[in-house]
Structures are given as C-alpha cells and as structure tokens.
C-alpha positions as CSV (number, residue, x, y, z in Angstrom):
1,M,-14.4,14.4,8.9
2,T,-10.7,13.5,10.3
3,T,-9.5,12.3,6.8
4,A,-11.4,14.8,4.7
5,S,-10.1,18.0,6.7
6,L,-6.4,16.5,6.4
7,L,-6.7,16.3,3.0
8,D,-8.3,19.7,2.5
9,D,-5.5,21.1,4.4
10,F,-2.4,19.2,2.6
11,L,-4.0,20.3,-0.7
12,A,-4.2,23.8,0.3
13,A,-0.5,23.3,1.3
14,L,0.7,22.3,-2.1
15,L,-1.1,24.6,-4.0
16,P,2.2,27.0,-4.0
17,L,3.9,24.1,-5.9
18,R,1.4,24.2,-8.3
19,P,0.3,20.8,-9.0
20,R,-1.0,19.1,-12.3
21,A,-3.1,16.8,-10.3
22,V,-3.1,15.1,-7.1
23,W,-4.6,11.3,-7.0
24,A,-5.3,8.5,-4.6
25,H,-4.7,5.2,-4.7
26,G,-5.0,2.0,-2.2
27,S,-7.8,1.6,0.1
28,L,-8.6,5.2,0.2
29,A,-9.8,5.0,-3.3
30,G,-10.5,1.5,-3.6
31,G,-13.5,1.7,-1.3
32,D,-11.9,-0.3,2.1
33,Y,-10.5,2.5,4.1
34,Q,-10.9,2.3,7.7
35,E,-10.1,5.4,9.2
36,G,-6.8,5.5,11.9
37,R,-5.9,2.2,10.3
38,S,-5.3,2.6,6.6
39,D,-2.7,4.5,5.1
40,L,-3.5,7.6,3.0
41,D,-1.6,6.9,-0.3
42,L,-1.6,10.0,-2.9
43,V,0.3,10.7,-5.9
44,A,0.9,14.1,-6.8
45,V,2.1,15.6,-10.4
46,L,4.2,18.7,-10.1
47,P,5.0,20.8,-13.4
48,G,8.8,20.1,-12.8
49,P,12.0,19.3,-13.4
50,L,12.2,18.6,-9.5
51,H,15.4,20.3,-7.7
52,P,16.8,20.0,-4.2
53,G,14.6,23.0,-3.6
54,H,11.5,21.2,-4.3
55,A,12.5,18.4,-1.5
56,W,13.1,21.0,1.0
57,R,9.4,22.2,0.4
58,V,7.9,18.9,0.2
59,A,9.5,17.9,3.9
60,T,8.6,21.4,5.2
61,L,4.8,21.1,3.9
62,H,4.5,17.3,5.1
63,S,6.4,18.6,8.8
64,R,3.7,21.2,9.2
65,L,1.1,18.5,9.3
66,R,2.8,16.4,11.7
67,E,0.8,17.1,14.8
68,R,-2.8,16.6,12.8
69,P,-4.6,13.5,13.5
70,L,-3.6,10.8,10.6
71,A,-0.7,12.4,9.3
72,A,1.6,10.2,9.6
73,K,-0.3,7.6,7.5
74,L,-0.4,10.3,4.8
75,H,2.4,9.3,2.2
76,C,2.9,11.1,-1.2
77,S,4.9,10.2,-4.3
78,Y,6.0,13.1,-6.2
79,L,5.8,13.0,-9.8
80,T,6.4,14.9,-12.7
81,P,5.2,14.8,-16.6
82,A,8.8,13.8,-17.7
83,T,9.1,11.0,-15.6
84,L,5.4,9.4,-15.7
85,D,6.6,6.7,-18.2
86,D,8.8,4.6,-16.3
87,P,7.5,2.2,-13.6
88,D,11.1,1.2,-12.2
89,R,12.4,4.8,-11.7
90,P,12.2,6.1,-8.3
91,H,10.2,9.2,-7.3
92,L,10.7,11.8,-4.5
93,T,8.3,10.2,-1.9
94,W,7.2,11.4,1.8
95,A,6.2,8.0,3.8
96,H,7.1,7.2,7.6
97,G,7.6,10.5,8.6
98,G,10.7,11.6,6.1
99,L,12.0,11.7,2.8
100,L,12.8,8.9,0.4
101,R,12.8,7.7,-3.2
102,R,10.6,4.7,-4.5
103,P,9.3,3.6,-7.7
104,V,5.1,4.0,-8.6
105,T,4.7,0.2,-9.2
106,P,2.7,-1.0,-11.7
107,V,0.1,-2.3,-9.3
108,T,-0.1,1.5,-7.8
109,R,-0.4,2.3,-11.6
110,S,-3.1,0.0,-12.1
111,E,-5.1,1.1,-9.0
112,L,-4.9,4.6,-10.2
113,H,-6.2,3.6,-13.9
114,E,-8.8,1.5,-12.5
115,F,-10.3,3.1,-9.4
116,G,-7.8,6.2,-8.9
117,R,-9.7,8.8,-6.9
118,V,-9.1,12.5,-8.1
119,L,-8.5,14.8,-5.6
120,Y,-7.3,18.0,-7.6
121,G,-6.6,18.5,-11.1
122,E,-6.7,15.8,-14.3
123,P,-7.3,12.5,-14.2
124,P,-4.7,9.3,-14.2
125,G,-6.3,8.6,-18.0
126,G,-4.6,11.8,-19.1
127,L,-1.3,12.1,-17.8
128,L,0.1,8.2,-16.8
129,P,0.6,5.5,-19.2
130,P,-1.4,2.2,-19.1
131,V,-0.2,-0.8,-17.8
132,E,0.1,-4.0,-19.9
133,R,-1.4,-7.1,-18.1
134,E,1.9,-8.9,-18.9
135,Q,3.7,-5.9,-17.3
136,L,1.6,-6.2,-14.1
137,R,1.6,-10.0,-14.2
138,G,5.6,-9.6,-14.3
139,F,5.9,-7.3,-11.3
140,V,3.4,-9.3,-8.8
141,V,5.7,-12.5,-9.7
142,R,8.9,-10.4,-8.8
143,D,7.4,-8.6,-5.8
144,Q,6.5,-12.1,-4.4
145,R,9.8,-14.1,-5.5
146,D,12.6,-10.9,-4.5
147,F,10.8,-9.1,-1.8
148,W,8.5,-11.9,0.0
149,R,9.9,-14.8,0.0
150,P,13.4,-13.3,1.3
151,A,11.4,-11.9,4.1
152,V,9.7,-14.9,5.2
153,D,12.8,-16.1,6.0
154,K,13.9,-13.1,8.7
155,A,12.0,-14.5,11.8
156,P,12.1,-11.6,13.8
157,L,10.0,-9.3,11.0
158,W,7.2,-11.5,11.7
159,R,6.4,-10.8,15.2
160,Q,5.2,-7.6,13.7
161,D,1.2,-7.1,13.1
162,V,2.2,-4.9,10.1
163,W,4.3,-8.3,8.3
164,V,1.8,-10.6,9.1
165,D,-1.0,-8.5,7.8
166,L,0.7,-7.1,4.4
167,G,2.7,-10.5,4.0
168,L,-1.0,-12.5,4.1
169,L,-2.9,-10.0,2.0
170,T,-0.3,-9.0,-0.6
171,F,0.0,-12.9,-1.4
172,A,-3.9,-13.4,-1.6
173,R,-3.8,-10.1,-4.0
174,A,-1.2,-11.5,-6.0
175,T,-2.9,-14.6,-6.3
176,V,-6.0,-13.3,-7.7
177,T,-4.1,-11.1,-9.9
178,L,-2.4,-13.5,-11.4
179,R,-5.5,-16.1,-11.8
180,E,-7.8,-14.0,-13.0
181,G,-6.3,-10.6,-14.2
182,R,-7.6,-8.4,-12.0
183,L,-7.1,-6.0,-8.7
184,I,-8.7,-6.7,-5.0
185,S,-9.0,-4.8,-1.9
186,K,-7.5,-6.0,1.4
187,R,-11.4,-7.1,2.4
188,E,-11.8,-9.2,-0.2
189,A,-8.3,-10.7,-0.1
190,L,-9.4,-12.1,3.2
191,T,-12.0,-14.0,2.3
192,E,-10.0,-15.5,-0.2
193,L,-7.2,-16.8,2.0
194,P,-9.1,-19.3,3.8
195,A,-9.6,-21.2,0.5
196,L,-5.7,-20.6,-0.1
197,G,-5.0,-22.6,3.0
198,A,-3.8,-19.6,5.2
199,P,-4.0,-20.5,9.1
200,A,-7.8,-19.8,9.8
201,E,-6.7,-18.4,13.4
202,V,-4.2,-15.7,11.9
203,V,-6.8,-14.7,8.9
204,A,-9.5,-14.1,12.0
205,D,-6.9,-12.2,13.9
206,I,-6.3,-9.9,10.7
207,A,-10.3,-9.1,10.4
208,R,-10.0,-8.6,14.0
209,R,-7.6,-5.9,13.9
210,R,-8.8,-4.1,11.0
211,Y,-12.2,-4.1,11.4
212,E,-13.5,-4.1,14.7
213,C,-13.1,-1.3,16.7
214,P,-10.1,-1.0,18.6
215,A,-11.3,-2.0,22.4
216,A,-13.2,-5.1,20.7
217,A,-10.2,-5.9,18.3
218,A,-7.7,-5.6,21.5
219,A,-9.6,-7.5,24.1
220,S,-10.5,-10.4,21.1
221,S,-6.6,-11.0,20.9
222,G,-6.5,-12.5,24.3
223,P,-3.4,-12.2,26.9
224,D,-2.0,-15.3,25.7
225,P,1.8,-14.5,25.3
226,D,2.6,-17.4,23.2
227,W,0.2,-15.9,20.5
228,I,2.5,-13.3,18.7
229,A,5.3,-16.5,18.3
230,R,2.6,-19.1,17.4
231,R,1.2,-16.4,14.8
232,A,4.7,-15.6,13.6
233,G,5.8,-19.6,13.1
234,A,1.9,-20.4,11.6
235,T,2.5,-17.6,9.0
236,R,5.7,-18.1,7.9
237,A,5.0,-22.0,7.9
238,F,1.9,-21.2,5.1
239,L,3.5,-18.2,3.3
240,G,6.4,-19.7,2.0
241,P,5.5,-22.8,0.6
242,A,2.4,-20.8,-1.0
243,I,4.7,-18.5,-2.2
244,D,6.8,-20.8,-4.1
245,A,4.1,-22.1,-5.7
246,L,2.7,-19.1,-6.7
247,V,5.8,-18.2,-8.3
248,A,6.6,-21.7,-9.8
249,G,3.0,-21.9,-11.5
250,A,3.4,-18.1,-12.5
251,G,6.3,-19.6,-15.0
C-alpha cells in the first residue's frame, strides 16, 4: 500500500490549492506500474492563474513529502483551465526533486484520454482538448529526430541504465504509434524490440531489471566489468540507424 498511501497524502496536501482535477498517466494508469521502479506521473489542474506564490506552495508541498518512500518518483505538472490547450506550452512541474517547466506532450495527453486514471475531480475528457492523429505522429517523429537521435551520439549517457531503458523502450513505442496509431506500455514495447532488431542481451537485461525482484535482477546481471560498456555500444549501434530509418519512413 506504499503507493496508495503516498498518493493519499499528496492529494490531502494538494486540496488547499483547490484542484479541479488530478490525473495519473504513464505506467500507473496503463497497468504496467512496478512499485519502487516506475515513476508516479501525475497532472493536476488548478483553478489559476498561477502566481509565484503557487510555485512556493507546490515546492513546499513536495518537500514535505520528501522523506516518504517513493516520493522521489512522484512527478506532477500543474496546469490551469486557461493553459490546457497548447501542447508546446511549458507548465510548472515538480520532477527529480525540484521545480522546472516543461510541456504536457501529445503523448501524455493521448495517454490521459485513452487510459488516464482519475485520482480526483473531473475526468480528462471534460477539460483536456483531444489529440489529433497527425499531432501525435508529428510529436513522436520530432522526439525521435530532435532528442533521441542526437543523444545517441553522446556516448557517456549510454553507460546509465535509464538511458538504455528509455532509449530502447521509447523507440519501440514510437514505432508502434507511427505504424498502428496506438500507444503501448513499456511491457509491450519490450516484446516489440526483438522483432525490430534490438540486441537480445540488452532487451533481456532491461526485462530483468524491470520485472524481476531486485535481488534476482542484480544477480542475473553478473559481475562482468565490461558489460556496461558492451551494453552501451550495442544499444547505440542499434538505435542510431534504427531512428534514422524510422524518421525517414515517416516522411
């Protein structure tokens, strides 16, 4: 009940800001949530307009939860009814232990419409504009072309688990979205990767770390001191050409 308890405390702390709605997206909403490994991806709609005082109150709210188990994985973007329409507009967001501003992307918006979980208040369909198919496709292509493809050339990044995992899983999810017009979970993305030509030992490594118990995952990774470098090289060798082909095929 750790996740449920944290969400209950978060909602209780948020109520003084009079939210219109609080929604979950990502793994928590899509049925692929792994406690202790998955992020808690939330969106809160506040009455607005938001002033500097709201940023202070949001930061204080999250800071007071900091010592709770899983609190570091709770990320929330704060929108208002007047700022919901623009998917490129950056919104006040608490993530990775601090405040920043970032957009609520067409992928997130599509998740909210398709399987968003209502934690409080109104459902997404009553407040959030729908996402057109071409809008979603365009974002997916730009994300692969402008973010992930340049990142492939930054070798040190790919020695980290998070870059290997998200790089491959996001590519698989983007491929299915462009091919079939639907969103898939990370678990389903893992099953897609072998057919896309991803290195089998890297796919197996992601699956172990994501779905096995922590002790088993750590043991199965083995003591090979060269594994991290070999994994990074294999991932980059696959992703660079694969992203290029995906973007070219999307026109």
